[in-house]
N, CA, C and O of each residue as an XYZ file, in Angstrom:
324
protein
N     -18.514     -2.517     11.570
C     -19.064     -3.030     10.156
C     -17.761     -3.819      9.491
O     -16.718     -3.203      9.269
N     -17.892     -5.094      9.222
C     -17.094     -6.017      9.062
C     -17.174     -6.600      7.704
O     -18.133     -6.343      6.976
N     -16.177     -7.398      7.320
C     -16.026     -8.531      6.250
C     -16.863     -9.641      6.533
O     -16.848    -10.369      7.526
N     -17.710     -9.682      5.380
C     -17.576     -9.240      3.861
C     -18.302     -7.870      3.570
O     -18.205     -7.376      2.446
N     -18.911     -7.348      4.404
C     -19.859     -6.431      4.258
C     -19.462     -4.753      4.462
O     -20.151     -3.784      4.145
N     -18.305     -4.773      5.008
C     -17.144     -3.726      4.767
C     -16.919     -3.609      2.897
O     -16.884     -2.530      2.305
N     -16.808     -4.752      2.329
C     -16.158     -4.758      1.179
C     -17.140     -4.606      0.403
O     -16.774     -3.939     -0.565
N     -18.238     -4.899      0.337
C     -19.520     -4.905     -0.586
C     -20.369     -3.009     -0.040
O     -21.213     -2.360     -0.659
N     -19.800     -2.740      1.043
C     -20.234     -1.058      0.838
C     -19.264     -0.133     -0.588
O     -19.650      0.362     -1.647
N     -17.848     -0.245      0.089
C     -17.020      0.032     -0.269
C     -17.281     -0.084     -2.091
O     -17.046      0.747     -2.969
N     -17.829     -1.405     -2.166
C     -18.040     -1.922     -3.597
C     -19.086     -0.079     -4.032
O     -18.723      1.005     -4.488
N     -20.434     -0.655     -3.555
C     -21.156     -0.106     -4.056
C     -21.667      1.291     -3.674
O     -22.717      1.841     -4.004
N     -20.315      1.879     -2.626
C     -19.863      3.445     -2.501
C     -19.181      4.235     -3.872
O     -19.289      5.399     -4.258
N     -18.392      3.001     -4.450
C     -17.541      3.100     -5.800
C     -18.487      3.111     -6.939
O     -18.540      4.104     -7.665
N     -19.163      2.181     -7.126
C     -20.135      2.271     -8.538
C     -21.419      3.595     -7.992
O     -21.841      4.059     -9.051
N     -21.946      4.122     -7.115
C     -22.650      5.120     -6.592
C     -22.435      6.002     -7.258
O     -23.267      6.752     -7.769
N     -20.488      6.068     -7.409
C     -19.632      7.419     -8.260
C     -19.814      7.059     -9.229
O     -20.312      8.054     -9.755
N     -19.785      6.087    -10.182
C     -19.449      5.976    -10.987
C     -18.376      5.136    -11.574
O     -18.221      4.801    -12.748
N     -17.517      4.805    -10.301
C     -15.699      4.414    -10.970
C     -15.603      2.738    -10.635
O     -16.285      1.898    -10.049
N     -14.383      2.795    -11.346
C     -14.086      1.776    -11.806
C     -12.736      1.629    -10.739
O     -12.071      2.594    -10.361
N     -12.443     -0.084    -10.268
C     -11.345     -0.026     -9.819
C     -10.290      0.912     -9.684
O      -9.766      1.566     -8.782
N     -10.132      0.695    -11.250
C      -8.521      1.105    -11.384
C      -9.084      2.907    -11.211
O      -8.143      3.702    -11.216
N     -10.239      3.416    -11.094
C     -10.419      4.920    -11.172
C     -10.145      4.896    -10.270
O      -9.079      5.495    -10.131
N     -10.671      4.334     -9.034
C     -10.583      4.687     -7.685
C      -9.101      4.349     -7.337
O      -8.479      5.255     -6.782
N      -8.358      3.028     -7.613
C      -7.215      3.585     -7.758
C      -5.862      5.016     -7.588
O      -4.908      5.443     -6.938
N      -6.733      5.211     -8.720
C      -5.803      6.720     -9.297
C      -5.915      8.133     -7.939
O      -5.224      9.114     -7.667
N      -7.388      7.418     -7.295
C      -7.898      9.070     -6.279
C      -7.078      8.615     -5.276
O      -6.145      9.384     -5.046
N      -7.125      7.234     -4.338
C      -6.525      6.808     -3.278
C      -5.018      6.221     -3.893
O      -4.165      6.919     -3.346
N      -4.725      5.789     -4.289
C      -3.045      5.484     -4.647
C      -3.102      4.082     -3.452
O      -2.438      3.975     -2.421
N      -3.907      3.323     -3.893
C      -4.063      2.139     -2.928
C      -3.686      1.122     -4.694
O      -3.852      1.394     -5.883
N      -2.970     -0.419     -3.703
C      -3.050     -1.083     -5.223
C      -4.264     -1.571     -5.376
O      -5.068     -1.932     -4.516
N      -4.382     -1.556     -7.021
C      -5.721     -2.088     -7.489
C      -6.209     -3.979     -7.031
O      -7.357     -4.337     -7.295
N      -5.497     -4.706     -6.558
C      -5.034     -5.655     -6.078
C      -5.868     -5.835     -4.655
O      -6.527     -6.774     -4.210
N      -5.546     -4.503     -4.135
C      -5.894     -4.868     -2.592
C      -7.480     -4.477     -2.359
O      -8.330     -5.097     -1.719
N      -7.610     -3.040     -3.211
C      -8.642     -2.774     -3.717
C      -9.805     -4.121     -3.713
O     -10.513     -4.337     -2.729
N      -9.870     -5.064     -5.126
C     -10.339     -5.822     -4.784
C     -10.136     -7.122     -4.628
O     -10.644     -7.995     -5.333
N      -9.282     -7.323     -3.569
C      -9.754     -8.341     -2.346
C     -10.435     -7.983     -0.966
O     -10.897     -8.562      0.017
N     -10.179     -6.333     -1.583
C     -10.931     -5.744      0.199
C     -12.705     -6.109     -0.248
O     -13.541     -6.695      0.440
N     -12.838     -5.582     -1.487
C     -14.711     -5.520     -1.927
C     -15.013     -6.698     -1.982
O     -16.181     -7.052     -1.824
N     -13.758     -7.789     -2.281
C     -14.562     -9.106     -2.376
C     -14.751    -10.336     -0.483
O     -15.372    -11.334     -0.116
N     -13.487     -9.072      0.251
C     -14.057     -9.764      1.490
C     -13.004    -10.603      2.389
O     -13.057    -11.086      3.521
N     -11.468    -10.530      0.797
C     -10.800    -11.205      1.152
C      -9.439    -11.161      2.160
O      -8.615    -11.978      2.569
N      -9.680     -9.832      2.298
C      -8.356     -9.062      3.591
C      -9.229     -8.518      4.955
O     -10.326     -9.044      5.137
N      -9.025     -8.063      5.376
C      -9.189     -7.057      6.161
C      -8.534     -5.836      6.193
O      -7.401     -5.533      6.566
N      -9.448     -5.191      5.737
C      -8.224     -3.910      5.483
C      -7.652     -2.847      6.496
O      -8.572     -2.037      6.609
N      -6.708     -2.474      7.214
C      -6.445     -1.519      8.191
C      -7.214     -0.202      8.301
O      -7.554      0.386      7.274
N      -7.480      0.246      9.430
C      -8.217      1.755      9.427
C      -7.631      2.769      8.407
O      -8.444      3.494      7.832
N      -6.134      2.920      8.080
C      -5.972      3.992      7.852
C      -5.979      3.939      5.928
O      -5.816      4.701      4.976
N      -6.225      2.786      6.159
C      -6.690      2.088      4.317
C      -8.062      2.516      3.878
O      -8.463      3.029      2.834
N      -8.861      2.029      5.359
C     -10.201      2.343      5.195
C     -10.600      3.259      4.920
O     -11.490      3.303      4.070
N     -10.023      4.601      5.633
C      -9.954      5.981      5.466
C      -9.445      6.741      4.065
O     -10.007      7.796      3.768
N      -8.778      6.411      3.521
C      -7.924      6.275      2.375
C      -9.273      6.114      1.381
O      -9.891      6.944      0.714
N      -9.400      5.079      1.527
C     -10.946      5.141      0.148
C     -11.313      5.634      0.142
O     -11.428      6.344     -0.857
N     -12.459      6.022      2.187
C     -14.091      6.504      1.632
C     -13.442      7.753      1.992
O     -13.965      8.200      3.013
N     -12.430      8.550      1.517
C     -12.133     10.107      1.739
C     -11.551     10.109      0.048
O     -11.192     11.168     -0.467
N     -11.526      9.223     -0.464
C     -11.497      9.183     -1.595
C     -12.787      8.595     -2.795
O     -12.802      8.510     -4.023
N     -13.682      8.305     -1.820
C     -15.131      8.580     -2.201
C     -16.214      9.076     -1.885
O     -17.428      9.044     -2.087
N     -15.086      9.737     -1.099
C     -16.087     11.444     -0.237
C     -17.432     11.151      0.197
O     -18.593     11.541      0.069
N     -16.478      9.976      0.970
C     -17.305      9.550      2.497
C     -16.722      9.086      4.194
O     -15.698      8.440      4.412
N     -17.606      9.574      5.164
C     -16.385      9.702      5.922
C     -16.507      7.935      7.173
O     -17.121      7.025      6.616
N     -16.103      7.674      8.279
C     -16.144      6.863      8.499
C     -17.545      6.676      9.731
O     -17.754      5.768     10.536
N     -18.201      7.748      9.491
C     -18.341      7.616     11.167
C     -19.838      7.607     10.302
O     -20.717      7.102     11.000
N     -20.326      8.044      8.958
C     -21.138      7.453      8.683
C     -21.541      6.308      7.762
O     -22.727      6.050      7.559
N     -20.632      5.687      7.256
C     -20.024      3.936      7.184
C     -20.353      3.663      8.658
O     -21.377      2.981      8.614
N     -19.952      3.876     10.150
C     -20.763      3.296     10.804
C     -21.959      2.672     11.637
O     -22.326      1.631     12.181
N     -22.428      4.324     11.319
C     -23.911      4.146     11.297
C     -24.780      3.961     10.932
O     -25.837      4.216     11.510
N     -24.655      3.369      9.666
C     -24.818      2.653      8.521
C     -24.995      0.983      8.257
O     -25.553      0.128      7.568
N     -23.890      1.277      9.578
C     -23.466     -0.076      9.754
C     -24.510     -1.055     11.065
O     -24.954     -2.203     11.079
N     -24.560     -0.079     11.886
C     -25.494      0.020     13.082
C     -26.754     -0.270     12.930
O     -27.258     -1.171     13.599
N     -27.494      0.471     11.992
C     -28.766      0.787     11.159
C     -29.368     -0.991     10.969
O     -30.417     -1.503     11.361
N     -27.937     -1.717     10.035
C     -28.124     -2.449      8.981
C     -28.000     -4.249     10.762
O     -28.656     -5.287     10.845
N     -27.414     -3.952     11.255
C     -27.274     -4.420     12.266
C     -28.259     -4.708     13.406
O     -28.448     -5.731     14.063
N     -28.824     -3.504     13.439
C     -30.675     -3.311     14.235
C     -31.530     -3.265     13.452
O     -32.477     -2.534     13.740
N     -31.571     -4.032     12.109
C     -32.398     -3.903     11.472
C     -33.008     -5.984     11.287
O     -34.128     -6.476     11.153
N     -31.906     -6.484     11.358
C     -31.326     -7.640     11.210
C     -32.093     -8.113     12.601
O     -33.163     -8.672     12.839
N     -31.153     -7.674     13.283
C     -31.693     -7.994     14.757
C     -33.088     -8.392     14.978
O     -33.626     -9.478     15.196
N     -33.579     -6.993     14.838
C     -35.322     -7.016     15.201
C     -35.688     -7.823     14.011
O     -36.804     -8.071     14.469
N     -35.696     -8.413     12.930
C     -35.852     -9.408     12.131
C     -35.779    -10.679     12.420
O     -36.318    -11.558     11.747
N     -35.377    -10.792     13.030
C     -34.251    -12.309     14.034
C     -35.624    -12.418     15.021
O     -36.309    -13.441     14.994
N     -36.006    -11.134     15.997
C     -36.714    -11.333     17.433
C     -38.308    -10.953     16.394
O     -39.280    -10.298     16.771
N     -38.197    -11.311     15.676
C     -39.931    -11.603     15.187
C     -40.341    -13.238     15.058
O     -41.483    -13.564     14.734
């Protein structure tokens, strides 16, 4: 999954948990500005940062990758039609 899709997914997961960006920062100890930049797609985070954020959201990288692949396949199939 690439930016900005990754940032959008992290934002969706955070909101689904009912967390603000500040509350997520408290759970994963990452700067709020970094969270903001990731969610808006301004930066591509390092793998460690992604794993830390996902762990704080009780989500894992494998599930996120699978969701991204399904989305990519859906788009690809739509374009073929």
